[in-house]
C-alpha positions as CSV (number, residue, x, y, z in Angstrom):
1,M,-39.0,9.1,-4.3
2,T,-35.6,8.8,-5.8
3,N,-31.9,7.2,-6.3
4,S,-30.8,10.8,-8.5
5,I,-31.4,14.1,-9.5
6,L,-31.8,13.1,-13.0
7,N,-34.7,11.0,-12.4
8,C,-36.6,14.4,-11.9
9,I,-35.8,15.8,-15.4
10,G,-39.2,16.3,-17.1
11,N,-42.7,15.9,-15.9
12,T,-43.1,19.9,-15.6
13,P,-46.3,21.7,-14.7
14,L,-48.3,22.9,-17.9
15,V,-50.3,25.9,-16.1
16,K,-52.9,27.7,-17.5
17,V,-52.2,31.3,-18.1
18,P,-55.5,33.5,-18.0
19,F,-54.8,35.7,-20.6
20,G,-58.1,36.8,-21.2
21,S,-58.4,35.6,-24.5
22,K,-60.9,33.4,-26.7
23,A,-58.0,30.3,-26.4
24,I,-57.1,28.2,-23.8
25,V,-53.6,29.0,-23.2
26,Y,-51.1,26.8,-21.0
27,A,-47.8,27.7,-20.0
28,K,-45.4,24.7,-20.0
29,L,-42.7,25.7,-17.3
30,E,-39.2,24.2,-18.0
31,Y,-37.8,26.0,-15.4
32,L,-38.7,23.6,-12.7
33,N,-36.3,21.1,-14.3
34,P,-33.5,20.6,-11.2
35,G,-31.0,22.6,-13.2
36,G,-33.2,25.3,-14.0
37,S,-34.4,24.9,-18.1
38,I,-35.4,23.0,-20.7
39,K,-32.0,22.2,-21.7
40,D,-31.6,19.6,-18.7
41,R,-33.7,17.1,-21.0
42,S,-31.2,17.5,-24.1
43,A,-28.5,17.8,-21.8
44,K,-29.1,14.2,-20.0
45,Y,-30.2,12.2,-23.2
46,M,-27.3,13.4,-25.2
47,V,-24.6,12.7,-22.6
48,E,-26.3,9.0,-21.8
49,E,-26.4,8.1,-25.5
50,A,-22.8,9.1,-25.8
51,E,-22.2,6.6,-22.7
52,Q,-23.9,4.5,-24.3
53,E,-21.8,4.5,-27.8
54,G,-18.9,4.4,-26.1
55,K,-17.8,8.4,-26.9
56,L,-17.9,9.5,-23.1
57,K,-15.8,6.8,-21.1
58,P,-15.5,7.3,-17.5
59,G,-13.4,10.1,-16.4
60,G,-13.7,11.9,-19.2
61,T,-14.2,15.7,-19.9
62,I,-17.4,17.2,-21.2
63,V,-16.4,20.0,-23.5
64,E,-19.6,22.2,-24.9
65,A,-20.2,26.0,-26.6
66,S,-23.1,27.0,-24.5
67,S,-24.7,30.5,-24.1
68,G,-25.7,29.1,-20.3
69,N,-28.5,27.0,-19.5
70,Q,-26.9,23.6,-21.8
71,A,-23.9,24.7,-19.5
72,I,-25.7,24.5,-16.4
73,A,-27.4,21.4,-17.0
74,L,-23.9,19.7,-18.5
75,A,-22.5,20.8,-15.0
76,M,-25.0,19.4,-12.9
77,I,-24.9,16.1,-15.1
78,G,-21.1,16.0,-14.8
79,A,-21.0,16.7,-11.1
80,M,-23.3,13.9,-10.3
81,K,-21.7,11.5,-12.6
82,G,-18.2,12.4,-12.3
83,Y,-16.9,14.2,-16.0
84,K,-14.9,17.0,-15.8
85,V,-17.1,19.8,-17.6
86,I,-15.4,22.4,-19.7
87,I,-17.4,25.8,-20.8
88,T,-17.0,27.7,-23.6
89,A,-19.9,31.2,-23.0
90,P,-20.3,34.2,-24.6
91,K,-19.8,37.7,-23.3
92,I,-23.3,38.4,-22.9
93,I,-24.4,35.6,-20.4
94,S,-25.9,36.5,-17.6
95,R,-23.8,36.5,-13.9
96,E,-26.4,34.2,-12.4
97,K,-26.0,31.7,-15.0
98,L,-21.8,32.0,-14.6
99,T,-22.3,31.6,-11.3
100,A,-23.9,28.5,-11.4
101,I,-22.2,26.7,-13.9
102,T,-19.1,27.1,-11.8
103,A,-20.7,26.0,-8.5
104,Y,-21.3,22.8,-10.4
105,G,-17.6,22.8,-10.1
106,A,-17.6,23.2,-13.9
107,K,-14.8,25.1,-15.6
108,V,-15.9,28.7,-18.0
109,I,-14.1,30.6,-20.4
110,V,-15.5,33.8,-21.5
111,C,-15.0,34.4,-25.4
112,P,-15.9,37.3,-27.1
113,A,-19.4,38.0,-29.1
114,V,-18.4,37.2,-32.1
115,P,-19.7,35.3,-35.5
116,F,-19.6,31.6,-35.3
117,D,-16.9,30.9,-37.7
118,D,-14.3,33.6,-35.8
119,P,-11.4,31.4,-34.2
120,R,-12.1,33.6,-30.6
121,S,-15.9,32.1,-30.9
122,Y,-17.0,30.4,-28.3
123,H,-17.4,28.1,-30.6
124,S,-14.6,28.3,-31.9
125,Q,-12.8,27.7,-28.8
126,A,-14.6,24.7,-27.9
127,D,-13.6,23.0,-31.0
128,K,-9.8,23.8,-30.1
129,I,-10.2,22.5,-26.3
130,L,-11.9,19.5,-27.8
131,A,-8.7,18.8,-29.9
132,E,-6.3,19.1,-26.9
133,T,-7.9,17.8,-24.7
134,P,-7.8,13.8,-23.9
135,N,-10.3,11.2,-23.5
136,S,-13.1,14.2,-23.7
137,F,-16.5,14.4,-25.6
138,M,-18.7,17.5,-27.0
139,P,-22.8,16.8,-27.3
140,N,-22.8,20.0,-29.6
141,Q,-26.1,20.9,-29.2
142,Y,-26.1,23.3,-32.4
143,K,-25.9,20.0,-34.6
144,N,-25.6,17.1,-32.5
145,L,-29.5,15.4,-33.8
146,K,-29.8,13.8,-30.7
147,N,-31.0,17.2,-29.5
148,Q,-33.8,17.1,-31.5
149,E,-34.4,13.5,-30.5
150,A,-34.7,14.4,-26.8
151,H,-38.0,16.4,-26.8
152,Y,-39.4,14.2,-29.5
153,K,-38.9,11.4,-26.9
154,S,-40.0,13.3,-23.6
155,L,-40.9,16.9,-24.3
156,G,-43.7,16.4,-27.2
157,P,-45.4,13.4,-25.6
158,E,-45.6,14.5,-22.3
159,I,-47.5,17.7,-23.5
160,W,-49.9,15.5,-25.5
161,K,-50.4,14.1,-22.6
162,Q,-51.2,16.7,-20.5
163,T,-53.5,18.6,-22.8
164,N,-55.2,15.2,-23.5
165,G,-54.2,15.7,-27.3
166,K,-56.7,19.2,-27.6
167,I,-53.3,21.1,-28.4
168,T,-53.8,23.0,-31.3
169,H,-50.8,25.5,-30.7
170,F,-47.3,24.8,-29.9
171,F,-45.2,28.1,-29.2
172,A,-41.2,27.6,-28.7
173,A,-38.1,30.0,-28.6
174,A,-35.6,28.7,-31.2
175,G,-31.9,28.9,-31.1
176,T,-30.5,25.0,-31.8
177,G,-33.7,24.0,-33.2
178,G,-34.0,21.3,-31.3
179,T,-36.9,21.8,-29.1
180,V,-38.9,23.0,-31.6
181,S,-38.7,20.4,-34.3
182,G,-38.5,17.7,-32.1
183,A,-41.3,18.1,-29.8
184,G,-42.8,19.7,-32.7
185,K,-42.5,17.1,-35.1
186,F,-44.0,14.2,-32.8
187,L,-47.2,17.2,-31.5
188,K,-47.9,16.8,-36.0
189,E,-47.2,13.0,-36.3
190,Q,-50.0,12.8,-33.3
191,N,-52.9,15.3,-35.3
192,P,-50.7,17.0,-38.7
193,Q,-53.1,19.9,-37.9
194,V,-51.1,21.3,-34.4
195,K,-49.7,24.6,-35.5
196,V,-46.0,24.8,-34.6
197,L,-44.3,28.5,-34.2
198,A,-41.1,29.5,-33.8
199,V,-40.0,32.2,-32.2
200,D,-36.8,33.7,-33.4
201,A,-34.7,37.0,-32.2
202,A,-35.9,39.6,-35.0
203,T,-31.8,40.3,-36.1
204,S,-30.8,36.3,-36.1
205,F,-28.9,35.3,-39.2
206,Y,-32.1,33.4,-40.0
207,A,-34.7,36.2,-39.7
208,T,-32.5,38.6,-41.6
209,K,-31.3,36.2,-44.2
210,G,-27.7,35.8,-43.4
211,H,-27.2,39.4,-42.6
212,P,-27.2,39.3,-38.6
213,R,-26.9,42.4,-36.3
214,P,-26.5,42.3,-32.2
215,Y,-29.4,41.5,-29.8
216,A,-29.5,40.6,-25.9
217,I,-32.2,38.0,-25.5
218,E,-30.5,34.9,-24.1
219,S,-31.2,30.8,-25.1
220,M,-32.5,32.0,-28.0
221,G,-31.6,33.2,-31.7
222,I,-31.3,31.1,-34.6
223,D,-27.7,32.3,-35.7
224,Y,-26.8,29.9,-38.2
225,D,-27.7,27.1,-40.6
226,S,-28.9,24.7,-38.0
227,P,-29.4,21.2,-39.0
228,L,-31.5,20.2,-36.4
229,L,-34.3,23.1,-37.9
230,Q,-36.3,21.3,-39.9
231,N,-39.1,23.5,-41.7
232,N,-41.2,21.1,-42.7
233,F,-42.4,20.7,-38.6
234,V,-42.8,24.2,-38.3
235,D,-45.8,26.2,-39.8
236,E,-44.6,29.9,-38.7
237,F,-41.6,31.5,-37.8
238,L,-42.6,34.9,-35.4
239,T,-39.7,37.4,-34.6
240,V,-39.3,39.2,-32.2
241,K,-37.1,42.4,-30.5
242,D,-35.5,42.7,-27.2
243,E,-37.4,45.9,-26.4
244,E,-40.3,43.4,-27.2
245,A,-39.4,40.6,-25.0
246,F,-37.7,42.1,-22.1
247,G,-41.3,44.4,-22.0
248,M,-43.2,40.9,-21.0
249,L,-41.1,39.9,-18.2
250,K,-42.5,42.2,-15.5
251,T,-45.6,42.3,-16.8
252,M,-45.3,38.4,-16.4
253,A,-44.3,38.0,-13.2
254,H,-46.1,41.4,-11.7
255,K,-49.5,40.0,-13.1
256,Y,-49.6,36.4,-13.1
257,G,-46.5,35.4,-10.7
258,L,-44.2,34.2,-13.4
259,L,-40.6,34.9,-12.8
260,I,-39.4,33.8,-16.5
261,G,-36.5,34.5,-18.6
262,T,-35.7,36.5,-22.0
263,S,-36.8,33.9,-24.4
264,S,-39.5,33.2,-22.3
265,G,-40.6,37.0,-22.7
266,A,-40.1,36.5,-26.4
267,V,-42.9,33.6,-26.3
268,V,-45.2,35.6,-24.5
269,F,-45.1,38.3,-26.7
270,A,-45.1,36.2,-29.8
271,A,-48.4,34.1,-28.3
272,N,-50.2,36.9,-26.8
273,D,-50.2,38.8,-30.4
274,Y,-51.2,35.7,-32.3
275,I,-53.7,34.4,-29.9
276,K,-55.8,37.1,-30.7
277,Q,-57.1,35.9,-33.7
278,L,-58.0,32.5,-32.4
279,G,-61.4,30.8,-31.1
280,K,-62.6,29.2,-28.2
281,D,-61.5,25.8,-29.4
282,A,-58.2,26.7,-29.7
283,V,-55.6,24.9,-26.8
284,V,-52.1,27.2,-26.9
285,V,-48.9,25.6,-25.0
286,M,-46.1,28.0,-24.6
287,I,-42.6,26.5,-23.6
288,F,-41.1,28.5,-20.6
289,G,-37.9,27.4,-21.2
290,D,-35.9,28.9,-17.9
291,S,-36.6,31.0,-15.0
292,G,-36.3,35.0,-14.3
293,R,-33.8,33.8,-11.6
294,A,-30.9,33.4,-14.0
295,Y,-31.0,37.3,-15.2
296,L,-32.1,39.5,-12.1
297,S,-28.9,41.4,-12.3
298,K,-29.4,42.6,-16.1
299,G,-32.3,44.7,-13.6
300,Y,-35.6,43.7,-16.3
301,Y,-37.9,42.5,-13.5
302,S,-38.1,45.9,-11.3
């Protein structure tokens, strides 16, 4: 029993996935957070840090650029805490995510899928709205180091405890870099031998060395020079194509009962290939960042 839905964020289950490999493989079910994704952790942490620092005051407005999950988390938190929430989102956002954001009472402005620095982009539009809105605050998940700190303080310790310190390999989708760098930093501080694997879209800004091409995987893809992405805590970057990620979704749902989102499909594809080289002493943890319920209208599962 708890006094607030926000107290239910974190402490998500770690579930064994019977891939039939020599390595022991677990999935961290982050989609069981109350807002439906791993972004509940960072959104809550950034908002509460801003409150303590006086950057976010009662009756204020939260403005954020988000492809969906961060927006849903902020909309939920805003509703609970009494803040107005304005979200700018790219055109690729799923219908389910868009509906979920507005269900919490937040306002959404959908922007064209153009580069970050284009005035029409959802990032540029968020900056414009922030400047024009009195008593407003932007968590700015793409540049705010509190994003990384949230996962260092919550996700990393949880995984270490749940595996009894036996984790050897950590797989997470990389977008802002907050999850993989934050949790990865904590895990490596406990055991420098833990391998941290960041999963990126094959045509992202980072993967193509500054020459990005469009991709359809949501909630993933290093599309700018992120201050949150600390390469010294990442052992290897693994790239995944749209069709490779989407191809895993039906299999995971039909064979393992795990209805996962597109970035989780990418994580599974990368991990499933990588673990073939691992022995029986390996303990692998994959982050499943959100649920397939956010993408049902896109037809990936049938």
